[in-house]
Structures are given as structure tokens and as C-alpha cells.
C-alpha positions in Angstrom: 0.0 0.0 0.0 1.5 3.4 -1.0 2.5 5.6 1.9 -0.2 8.2 1.2 -2.9 5.6 1.4 -1.5 4.2 4.6 -1.5 7.7 6.2 -5.1 8.3 5.1 -6.1 4.9 6.5 -4.4 5.6 9.8 -6.0 9.0 10.0 -9.4 7.6 9.3 -9.0 4.9 12.0 -7.8 7.4 14.6 -10.7 9.7 13.8 -13.1 6.7 14.0 -11.6 5.6 17.3 -12.0 9.1 18.7 -15.7 9.3 17.6 -15.0 11.6 14.6 -17.1 10.0 11.8 -16.2 10.7 8.2 -19.1 8.8 6.6 -22.6 7.7 7.5 -24.4 5.0 5.5 -28.1 5.5 4.8 -30.7 3.3 3.1 -34.0 4.2 1.6 -36.7 1.5 1.2 -39.6 1.6 -1.3 -42.5 -0.7 -0.3 -44.6 0.0 -3.4 -44.7 -1.8 -6.8 -43.6 1.2 -8.9 -40.3 3.0 -9.1 -40.1 6.2 -7.1 -38.0 9.4 -7.3 -38.8 11.7 -4.3 -37.4 14.2 -1.9 -36.3 12.4 1.3 -35.6 14.1 4.6 -32.8 13.1 7.0 -33.4 14.3 10.5 -30.5 16.3 12.0 -30.6 14.3 15.2 -29.5 11.2 13.2 -26.5 13.1 11.8 -24.8 14.1 15.0 -21.8 11.8 14.4 -20.9 13.9 11.4 -22.0 17.2 12.7 -20.1 16.8 16.0 -16.8 17.3 14.2 -17.6 18.8 10.9 -19.4 22.0 9.8 -22.8 21.5 8.2 -21.7 23.1 5.0 -19.1 20.3 4.4 -21.7 17.5 4.5 -22.3 15.8 1.1 -24.4 12.9 0.0 -24.0 10.4 -2.8 -25.1 6.9 -3.9 -23.2 4.2 -2.1 -21.5 3.0 -5.3 -20.8 6.5 -6.8 -18.3 9.3 -6.5 -20.7 12.0 -7.7 -22.3 14.2 -5.1 -26.1 14.7 -5.3 -28.0 18.0 -4.9 -29.0 18.6 -1.3 -30.8 21.2 0.8 -30.8 22.0 4.5 -34.2 23.2 5.8 -35.3 25.0 9.0 -38.9 23.7 9.5 -39.8 25.7 12.5 -38.1 29.0 11.7 -35.9 29.1 14.8 -32.8 29.7 12.7 -31.4 26.2 13.0 -31.7 23.7 10.2 -33.7 20.6 11.2 -33.4 18.3 8.2 -31.2 17.5 5.2 -33.0 16.9 2.0 -32.0 15.0 -1.1 -33.7 13.2 -4.0 -33.8 9.4 -3.6 -34.4 7.1 -6.6 -35.6 3.6 -5.5 -36.9 0.9 -7.7 -40.2 -0.9 -7.0 -40.0 -3.1 -3.8 -36.3 -2.4 -3.4 -33.9 -0.6 -1.1 -31.3 2.0 -2.3 -28.0 2.7 -0.5 -26.6 6.1 0.0 -23.8 7.6 2.1 -23.1 10.9 3.7 -19.6 12.1 3.4 -17.5 15.1 4.4 -15.8 17.3 1.8 -14.8 20.9 2.3 -13.3 21.3 -1.2 -15.9 20.0 -3.6 -19.4 21.4 -3.7 -22.6 19.4 -4.1 -24.1 19.1 -7.6 -26.7 21.6 -8.4 -30.0 21.2 -10.2 -31.0 23.4 -13.0 -34.7 23.6 -12.2 -36.2 23.0 -8.8 -38.9 24.2 -6.5 -39.2 27.9 -5.8 -41.6 30.4 -4.1 -41.7 34.2 -3.9 -43.9 37.0 -2.6 -44.8 39.2 -5.6 -45.3 42.9 -4.5 -45.1 44.0 -8.1 -48.5 42.3 -9.0 -50.5 43.6 -6.0 -49.2 41.0 -3.5 -49.5 37.5 -4.9 -47.5 34.7 -3.5 -46.5 32.3 -6.3 -44.7 28.9 -6.2 -43.6 26.4 -8.8 -41.3 23.5 -9.6 -40.3 21.7 -12.8 -43.9 20.4 -13.3 -46.5 22.9 -12.1 -47.0 26.5 -10.8 -49.6 28.0 -8.4 -50.5 31.3 -6.8 -52.7 32.8 -4.1 -53.7 36.4 -3.4 -52.8 38.8 -0.6 -54.3 41.8 1.4 -53.3 44.5 -1.1 -55.0 42.6 -3.9 -58.2 42.4 -1.7 -58.2 46.1 -1.0 -57.7 46.9 -4.7 -60.5 44.5 -5.6 -62.9 46.2 -3.2 -62.0 49.5 -4.8 -62.7 48.1 -8.2 -59.1 48.3 -9.5 -58.9 46.3 -12.7 -56.9 43.1 -12.6 -57.1 42.7 -8.8 -58.4 39.6 -7.1 -60.6 39.0 -4.0 -60.3 35.3 -3.4 -58.9 32.6 -1.2 -59.0 30.1 -4.1 -55.8 28.6 -5.5 -54.8 29.6 -9.0 -52.8 27.3 -11.3 -50.4 28.2 -14.1 -50.1 25.8 -16.9 -46.4 25.3 -17.9 -44.9 23.0 -20.5 -41.3 23.6 -19.7 -39.3 22.4 -16.8 -37.5 25.7 -16.3 -38.9 28.4 -13.9 -41.5 30.8 -15.3 -42.6 32.9 -12.3 -40.0 35.6 -12.6 -40.3 35.9 -16.4 -44.1 35.9 -16.5 -44.4 38.5 -13.8 -41.8 40.7 -15.5 -43.7 40.4 -18.7 -46.9 41.3 -16.9 -45.3 44.4 -15.4 -44.3 45.6 -18.8 -47.5 44.4 -20.5 -50.5 43.7 -18.2 -52.0 40.3 -19.0 -48.7 39.0 -20.5 -49.0 35.5 -18.9 -52.5 34.9 -20.3 -50.9 34.2 -23.7 -49.0 31.0 -24.4 -45.6 31.9 -26.0 -44.3 28.3 -25.9 -43.7 28.0 -22.2 -47.4 27.8 -21.1 -49.8 30.4 -19.8 -52.6 31.2 -17.3 -56.0 30.6 -18.8 -57.4 29.3 -15.5 -60.2 31.3 -13.9 -60.5 31.3 -10.1 -62.7 34.2 -9.1 -64.6 33.3 -5.9 -64.3 29.6 -6.6 -61.9 27.3 -4.8 -59.6 27.0 -7.8 -57.5 23.9 -7.1 -57.2 23.3 -3.4 -59.0 26.3 -1.8 -60.9 25.7 1.4 -64.0 26.6 3.3 -66.8 25.3 5.6 -69.9 23.7 4.1 -73.0 24.7 6.1 -76.7 24.9 5.1 -76.1 24.1 1.5 -73.6 26.8 1.0 -69.8 27.3 1.3 -68.4 29.8 3.7 -64.8 30.9 2.8 -62.1 33.2 4.0 -60.8 36.3 2.2 -57.3 36.8 1.0 -54.3 35.9 3.2 -53.2 38.7 5.6 -49.6 37.6 6.3 -47.0 35.3 4.9 -43.7 33.7 5.9 -41.4 31.9 3.4 -39.5 29.2 5.3 -37.6 27.7 2.4 -37.3 29.0 -1.2 -35.9 25.7 -2.7 -34.4 24.2 -4.7 -35.5 20.7 -3.6 -38.4 21.9 -1.5 -40.1 25.2 -1.0 -42.2 25.9 2.1 -44.2 28.9 3.2 -47.1 29.8 5.5 -50.1 31.9 5.0 -52.3 33.4 7.8 -56.0 34.2 7.3 -58.2 36.6 9.3 -61.1 34.9 11.2 -63.9 34.1 8.8 -67.4 32.7 8.6 -70.0 32.2 11.3 -67.6 29.9 13.2 -64.7 32.5 13.4 -62.2 30.1 11.8 -58.6 31.2 12.1 -56.3 29.5 9.7 -52.6 29.1 9.1 -51.8 27.2 5.9 -48.3 25.7 5.5 -47.8 24.8 1.8 -44.9 22.6 0.6 -43.9 21.8 -3.0 -41.1 19.4 -3.8 -39.2 19.2 -7.1 -40.6 16.6 -9.4 -44.1 16.6 -7.8 -47.4 17.7 -9.3 -48.9 18.1 -5.9 -48.6 20.9 -3.3 -49.0 19.7 0.3 -51.4 21.7 2.4 -51.0 21.5 6.2 -53.7 23.5 7.9 -53.8 24.7 11.5 -57.5 25.7 12.1 -59.0 27.0 15.3 -62.4 28.6 15.8 -64.6 30.5 18.3 -67.0 27.6 18.2 -66.6 24.1 16.7 -66.9 24.0 12.9 -68.7 21.0 11.4 -66.3 20.2 8.6 -63.3 21.5 6.6 -64.1 21.6 2.9 -61.5 21.4 0.2 -62.6 22.2 -3.4 -61.9 22.3 -7.1 -63.7 24.7 -9.3 -66.0 23.1 -11.9 -66.1 26.3 -14.0 -69.0 25.9 -16.3 -69.8 22.3 -15.3 -68.6 20.9 -18.5 -65.8 18.6 -17.1 -65.9 15.1 -15.7 -65.7 14.3 -12.0 -64.6 11.1 -10.3 -64.6 10.6 -6.5 -62.7 7.7 -5.1 -63.5 8.0 -1.4 -62.1 4.6 -0.5 -58.6 5.5 -1.9 -58.8 9.2 -0.9 -58.5 10.9 -4.3 -60.9 13.1 -6.2 -60.5 14.6 -9.7 -61.9 16.9 -12.3 -61.0 16.5 -16.0 -61.9 19.5 -18.2 -61.0 21.1 -21.5 -59.6 24.6 -21.4 -59.0 26.2 -24.8 -57.6 23.4 -27.0 -56.3 21.0 -24.4 -57.4 19.1 -21.3 -56.3 19.5 -17.7 -56.8 17.3 -14.7 -57.1 18.8 -11.3 -57.1 16.7 -8.1 -57.2 16.4 -4.3 -55.6 13.6 -2.4 -55.9 12.9 1.3 -56.0 10.2 3.9 -59.3 8.3 3.4 -59.9 8.1 7.1 -60.2 11.9 7.3 -63.0 12.1 4.8 -66.6 12.8 5.9 -68.2 13.1 2.4 -67.6 14.4 -1.1 -69.9 15.7 -3.8 -70.1 17.9 -6.9 -72.0 21.1 -6.0 -73.5 22.6 -9.2 -74.7 26.1 -9.1 -76.1 28.7 -11.5 -74.2 31.4 -9.6 -70.8 32.3 -11.2 -67.8 30.6 -9.5 -70.0 28.6 -7.0 -69.8 25.2 -8.7 -67.1 23.2 -6.9 -66.1 19.6 -6.4 -66.1 19.6 -2.5 -64.4 17.1 -0.2 -65.5 17.5 3.4 -62.8 16.5 5.9 -63.2 15.9 9.6 -62.8 19.1 11.6 -59.4 19.0 13.4 -56.8 21.4 14.6 -54.4 19.8 12.1 -55.6 19.0 8.6 -53.5 17.7 5.7 -54.3 17.2 2.0 -52.6 17.5 -1.3 -53.8 19.4 -4.4 -52.3 19.5 -7.8 -52.8 19.1 -11.6 -51.4 18.0 -14.9 -51.9 19.6 -18.3 -52.0 17.7 -21.6 -49.5 20.1 -23.3 -46.9 19.5 -20.6 -46.4 16.0 -21.8 -47.2 14.5 -18.4 -50.6 13.0 -19.2 -52.3 12.2 -22.4 -55.8 11.4 -21.1 -58.0 11.2 -18.0 -57.0 7.6 -17.2 -53.3 8.6 -16.9 -54.3 11.4 -14.6 -56.3 8.9 -12.5 -53.2 6.8 -12.3 -51.1 9.7 -11.1 -53.7 10.4 -8.4 -53.7 6.8 -7.3 -49.9 6.8 -7.1 -50.0 10.0 -5.0 -52.4 8.3 -2.6 -50.1 5.3 -2.4 -47.1 7.5 -1.8 -48.9 9.3 1.1 -49.9 6.0 2.7 -46.4 4.5 2.2 -43.6 7.0 2.7 -40.2 5.7 1.9 -38.4 4.3 4.9 -35.0 5.8 5.9 -32.5 3.8 7.9 -29.2 4.9 9.3 -26.4 2.3 9.7 
């Protein structure tokens, strides 16, 4: 053995004997019968052997049999200024386990990804908050937009519904589309090859907006009143929205919204409290002019709408734990923006659901059956998260 390798081996053994770890093996198990490529979180408390002796910035991750570092992201989930988890994208074949290893390297940076998850508050268009990844894009509306809408300012929006932007490129579009809109109002309503926003929300629920169903009508909040971006990306973006008390039950909501790279679904984690107990928590999808097709799979916990917008079809969906569902139905109304597919969830302080979509022109789905398959897979993924083990 060359002298340099001997020195390296002795150094490693001395560091190991003194409790200074240089590597940490990790395995990720997929219990489902299809291949998965998902963001996986490693809890900080399981990385203490490495972090005890090495700065966080020098931690790297790679496949067990590879020498190429993978993209990673540290994330502070509770906003206390200290990162809680290390994220990376795991690829695991059906019913198999993939091996990875954490390493220490102060000289070589982790690999980057060209297009990931991202969110931003948009003061230049009233005060939207928009988020996207390589598959989908969404936005919601803030307090300035509400004030402008009440004053009749053109282009402003009074709604707690969730808007969706149809993109057919993996690269980010938020910045470019809002810049175009600033120069030419309505810019993003025209498809220039990247996609566009033909989706009407108005007072409807859009894709994933919420409310309380009572006496054959839906009570909803107004625009969000405050926001906090906890992680801009690139593997995962996370932010929170606060809403003023609304409806006859005085519901006070905080919505934590998460979007991972590679996913068509935003995760909504709701903290809901009220002056008096509310009977349900309704999550909806607009039915627009009631010309689309609705399927409700209560047993599996997914619900979808398939409709044609302009010259292509789009599938919108809600996925949640089937045990949290009270009922679901398509509410058809002659009133504008009041027709919604509604899923009534059990009223709890903590409520979780996923909302997302796929557009034909994105190349992700060709027909409604493929969208149904995506929804079923998402339901399976929720029920069977990949298992991480540390060795």
C-alpha cells in the first residue's frame, strides 16, 4: 500500500476511534410496486456523528457506489434559525432498497440542479404569492389585492382560491411571467411556448382552496393577511399563510404549503382554530361551467376533475388520507364561481391534504386515465412514505 494511502487509512482509523465520523451509510426503502424518485428528509438528530466534528456546509451525499455528489438542501422547518433536516432526491426501484452515504468534503461542492422548487412573494403584482417547480405552478392572493378589488381596481383579485399556471417547460417561469406582466398587463395569459394562465379562479376554490360547508352553502375566507417563506428551494419550497377569522364559526387558519421538485402536488398542512366548533373542513376544485368530468374515489382518498380549457385538457385533483374524509360531492350552481367539487374533511386542529394538476400540453398526461393513475400513485405515496434507515 502506498505511503499516502497508509497515512489516510491511519488518519481515518484514529478519527473513528475518537468518535469523529467521516461517513454515514443510509438506506431508503420503497415498499410500493412502482419506481419512485422523491425528496427524502434526513433528521438532524441522526447526523450528530458527522456534525459533531464537521461543519454543516461540508456534508455531502452520494449513492453508495458512486463518487458524484447529489444535490442537497438543508431546511429549517420551525423558523428558529437552526436547520432541522437535510433533503436529497432518492431514486428507488419498486419493492427495493437503495443505499446512499453521507460524506465530508470541504473542497468539492454538491451538484446543483437546473430547475427546482421555488416560491416568492410578488409585490409588483399587487401582493400575490407564487410557487412552482419543474412540473407545475400555483399562486394565491394577498391583502393589497383584496383592497384593490374592493375599490374596483382592474386586474385585482378578492379570493382565497388557489390559481394554477399551466407550464410546459421544466425551467422556472414565475419571474419571467411577472416581469412580462409588469411591462404588458396580462402577459401571462398568452402562451408563447412556455405555457400560460387561462385558469379562472374568481370566488371559486380553484385547485385546493378551502371553506366550511353549512346549510347548502360554502363559507370561505378572504385573501391571506400575512405570509412567511421558510424555504425557497431548490429541492423543497415551504411557506405559511395566515388568514383573518372568517365565517360564522370564526375560523382562524394558518396554511403551511410545501412543494417538492418533481411533484405535481402541493402539500397543504392546515392549522385551524375557531370560536365555536366548525362542522367540517371543505376542500374544493372549481367546476367552472360544469362541462368537465368528475370522479370521486373516497375509498382511496382521491378526487379529480378533468376538463378542457381552450384546446387541451387539464386534470385537477385532491388527495388525502381516506380516514379523514366525511363526504364528497359535486356542487353545481347557476351562480358564477360557485360550482365546486367539494371534499368534506373531519374538523381537526391539524388537517392535511394534497392538491395538484397535470396539463396535456406539458407531456405529463395524455388522457384522463393517466391522470387517475397519477392520483392513485400519489395516494399510495402518502400512505407508504419511503423508509430511511441509518447504519
